N, C-alpha and C positions, 0 to 999 in steps of 0.2 A: 504494500500500500504506500504510494508515493507521498500522499498528503500526511503531514504530521497532525495527529488528532489532539485537539485541545480539551483537556479534562478539568472539570471543576469538582473538587471533592468537598462533600458536606459531612464532616466528622467532628464530634465533640470529645472524642477520646484522644488526647495528644499522642499516646503511644501508637495508636493505629494510624493516625495521620502521618507520623514520622516513618512508620514502616512502609506505607505506600510511597512516600517521597523517596525513600532509599531504593525501593524496587525500580522506580521510574528513572532514577538518576543513572542507572546502568544501561539504558536503552534510548533510542532516538525516535521511536515510532509515536510515542505519546508525550505530550507536553503538559505538565501539571501547572495550570495557570493560577490556581489559588486553592487553599484549604480553608473552608469556612466552618466555624463551630456553631453559629447561630442561624437557624433556619429562617428567621425573619429577614435576613439580609440577602438570601439566595437569589430571588428574582431580580432584584436591582443589580446585583453583581453579575448575574448571567446576562443581563441586557448590556452591561458595560463591557464585559470581557469576551463575550461571544464564544463560549465554549461549544465544542461539538457534542460532548457527552457530559452528563452530570452523574456523579456517583454519590449515593445517599446511604448512610448507615441506618438500617431499619430500627436500631435501638436509639436513634437520635432523641435527645431530651431537650427541654426548653419550651418556650411558648408555642412554637410550631413543631409538632412531632413529624416523624418521617412520612406517615400516611397522608397527613395534611399537605406536606410539602410536595409529595408526588402528585397529588390532585391539583395543586396550584400550578406546577410545571405543565401538567397535561392540559390544563384549562387556559394556559397563556398562549400567546401568539409566537412564542419562541421556537417551538417545534424541535426541542432538544430531547433526545432519548435519555432515559434514566436507567442506570445500573444500580441495583440494590445490593448492599453489602449486609450479610447476615451471618448467623452462627448456626451450627447443626441443630441446636435445641429449638430454634425458631425457623421452621421451614417456610420459605417464601416461594411461591410458584411464579414462573415467568408469565406475564399477562400484559402484552403490548396494548390491548384495548383499554386497559386501566392504568397505563403509564409505566408499567414495569417491563422494560425491554430485555433486560438480562439480569441474572442473579449470580452473585459470587459469594461463596460461603467460606468463612475463615476456618482454619488457616489456609492460605493460598500462596502460590509461588508467583514470581514475576512473569513467568510464561503464561500462567492462567490469567493473571491480571490483564496482560496485553491482549490475549485472545478474546476475553470477554468484552473489553472496551472496543476492540476492533469489530467484533461481531455486532455490537449495538450500533456502532456508527454505520457499518455497511448495510445492515438491515433497514435502518432509517433512510439512508440514501436511496436504496432500491425501492422502498415503499412510496417515497415521495416523488420518485423519478427525477431527482435533482442530480445534474452532472456536477462533478467536482471542479473546482477552479483549476484552470490551466495556466501555466507559466511558460512564456516564450522568451528566451534569451537571444538577443541579436548581437552577434559577435563577428569580429574580423581581426586577424592577426597583424594587420597593417593599417595605419591611418590613411585618411584621404580617399577612402573607397565609398564614402557616402553612407556609412553605417548609421550614424545618428539621425540623418535625414530620413532614412528608410524606417528606423525604429519609430520615430514620431509619426510619420504618415501611416505606417502599418497599424499603430495603436488607434489612430483616428478612424481608419478604414474599418477596423474590427468593431469599434464602438458604433459606427453607422449601421452595422449589420444587426445590432441588438444588444449583445452582452455588455454589461457595465464593465468598463475597462480602466485600468490604472497603468501608468507608465512610470518606471523607476529609472532614475539616472544613476547607473552603477559606475559611471566615470567619476569617482569620488574626488579625485585630485583637481580636475580641471572643470568639472561641471558643464559638460558639453550642452546639455539641454537648457541650462540656465542661460547660456550665451545665445543659443539658437532662438529661444523664445523671448529674449529681452526681459527676463525676469529680474525685478529689483534685487539688489544685493542683500537687502534686509528681509527678504522672503525666507520663511523657515525651511529647514531641510531635515534630513535624516538624523543629524546630530542633535536636533531639538526634541527627539523622542526620549522618553524616560529610559534609564539604563537597566531598570529592573522589570517591572510589569508594564506592558503596553496595552491600554484599553482603546476601545473604539473612539472615545472622545479625544484621546491623545493623537490618534491618527488623523482625525478630522481637523485638528488644529494645525497640523503641519503640511497638509496637502495643498498644492497649488492647483486652483481650478482654472483650467485653460478654456478660453472661449470656444475651442473646437469641440468641447464636450467630454474631454477626458480629465482625470485627476492625475497629478504628477507628484511623485515623491522626489524632491530635488536633492542634488548633491550639495555639500557645503559650499559656501560662497568664497571661502579662502582656502588656498592650497594646503596650508599646514593643518587645517582642521580635518583633513581626510584621515590623518593618523588617529583621530579620536573614534573612528568607526571600526569596531571589532566584528569578528565573525558572528559572535553571539547577538550583536545588534542587528545584523543582517537577518539572522534566523528569526528573531522576534518580529521584526518588521514584516518580513515576507509571510510569516505565519498569520499575522493579523490581516494583511492585504488579501490573503487567500480566503478569509472569512467574509470579506466585504465585497469583493469583486469576482466576476466570473472569469475574466481574463486579466493577467498581469504580464505586461511586456517590459523587459529590462534591456536598457542600452548599456552594453558592457565595454570596458576599456580594452585596448589591444594587449595589455600585459596580463600574464597569468599570476595571480597572487592568491593568498588564502581567502581573501574576501571575494575575489572574482570567482574562485572555485566554489565558494559557498553558493553564489548565484547559479553557477552552472549545474552544480549537483542538484539544486532544488528545482531546476527547470525541467519541464516535460519535453520541450523541444528547443534545440539550439539551431537558430537560423544563421548559418555562416555565410557572410557576404564576401564574394570574390569578384575580381575584375580581370580583364585581359591585360595583366601586368606580370612580368616574370618574377618580380620580388614578392608580390602578393601570392602568386601561385606557389612559390617555394615555401613561404611562411605557412600557407594554408595546409600544404602537404605535411609539414613538420607538426603542426597542431593536430592534424588528423591522427598522426601516429601517437601523439600524447593522449588524445581522447581514447584511442583503443587501449593504450596501456592503463589508463584509469579504469577502464571497464565500461565506458559508455557504449550501449548497443548502436549499431549503424542506423537504426530507425529513429534514434533520438536526434540525429544531425540531419538537417535539410539545407541544401545549398541554393543560394540565389546569386545569379550573375548580374551585378549592377552594370549599367551602361553596356548592356548586352549587344548593342548594335555598333559598338566601338571596339573592335577587336585589336586594333593597333598592329595588325599583321600576324598575330598569333592565331593559329588554327584552333578550332573548337576541340579537336582531338587532344591537343596539348593540355588544355584546361581539364578535360575529362580524365586524362592520364594522371594529372597532378592530384586530383581529389579522389581518384579511384572509381568514379562512376559519373554518369550523366547528371548534371545539376537539375534539380526539380523545378526551379523558377528562373525567370529572366525579367529584368526591368530595363527598358530602353532609356536612352539619354534624352533629355530635354533641358539643355542648359539654361535657356532663357527663362522658362517657367520655374524651374527648380531654384535657380539662384535668386530670382526676384522674390519668390515666396520665402526662401530662407532669410533674405535681407529684411523682409517684412515680419518675419517670425510667425508665419501662418502655414498651414499644410496645403500642399498643392492638390491633394485629393479632394479638398473642398473648394479651393479657388477655381480649379478647372477639372471637374470630374470626368469630362469627356476626352481629356488628353490621354494619349496612349500610355504615358508613364503612370498616370493615375489608375488607368484600367489594369495595368500590370500589378500594381500594389493591391488593388481590390481582388485580383485573382489569387494572390498569395493569402490574403485575409480569408477569403471564402474557403480555400483549400485547407487552411489550418483549422478553421472552425468545423468543417466537415470531418476532418481527421479526428478532432477532439469531441465530435458529436455535440457541438454547441450551437451550430447554425440552426438545426431543426428545432432545438429546444427554445431558441430565442425568437426565431422568425426574422425575416428580412424587413427592413424599413422601406 
């Protein structure tokens, strides 16, 4: 399961809460967003933290008992499945119609804990017909190939097709999207997110609302501030974005670092941008070898040839030989339109949707959404 499941624990016995924390610390499939001991606070915290699953101790004491809390969650609009934690002396039956989606009896192992939480999450997703959020990383091993322009226009094109879409500036040191879109220097960025727990309100406060209809998580305004962003910050931000948006597009830097690898690992699809340039082809081939060594399956990487009608004398066979296969997509050149739109900080797919370059990007967006089964769920606008 590629998506990290966010778990909210409702447990008033500190020893049990600590035991669950320790079990989850040793794996990456489930993220414990919080442990709450008071049932009164659960609905408000669930609304803020957006967990995927809530685990409730059936022996919960206090003003709101476990049975009452389960009814409250079931009757709310949150749509969050509940896993009941119980003991052998108090048998609880699985009853999804009444809000009990899975049952876990103590004592339990980390393997059992992960399996039960994953089962509750998967069953709920299947029952509601909800497709999970997809993350697309736009990457190129060499600058100057139009990667950021493509990432921006691709995100806008995807949003036009229906899914709520976010764009992340993963070029943390130089903030390429901040420059492209003429965003003020004082606009918040990923470094303004809390370093511990990130709630939906925190995310709302730092996102840049672009007039094109997408929300953007910007890179820091100053070069030295990039060092403040750690892998754990990326993991937390991406986990929250996945809970709020159907599609997340990430514009990545050319360099491979721990942070960029965190983005790449979390991505469902890597859209690798190539051009008819010998240096770009050599770097792309080297990165393809690195991706294979990491263990990325070939289906995770899709290639797009930018400026596909400007071969510079290099035959298509040489490009295909460098990447080891025929590229899936191509985008033609349109220097006048693209440069003018970049100078104005607007997407060319909206400025001139009938231009061939815009149609090419729309084709990529449609293909990726069909691949991820999001197009039919969202419907075309």
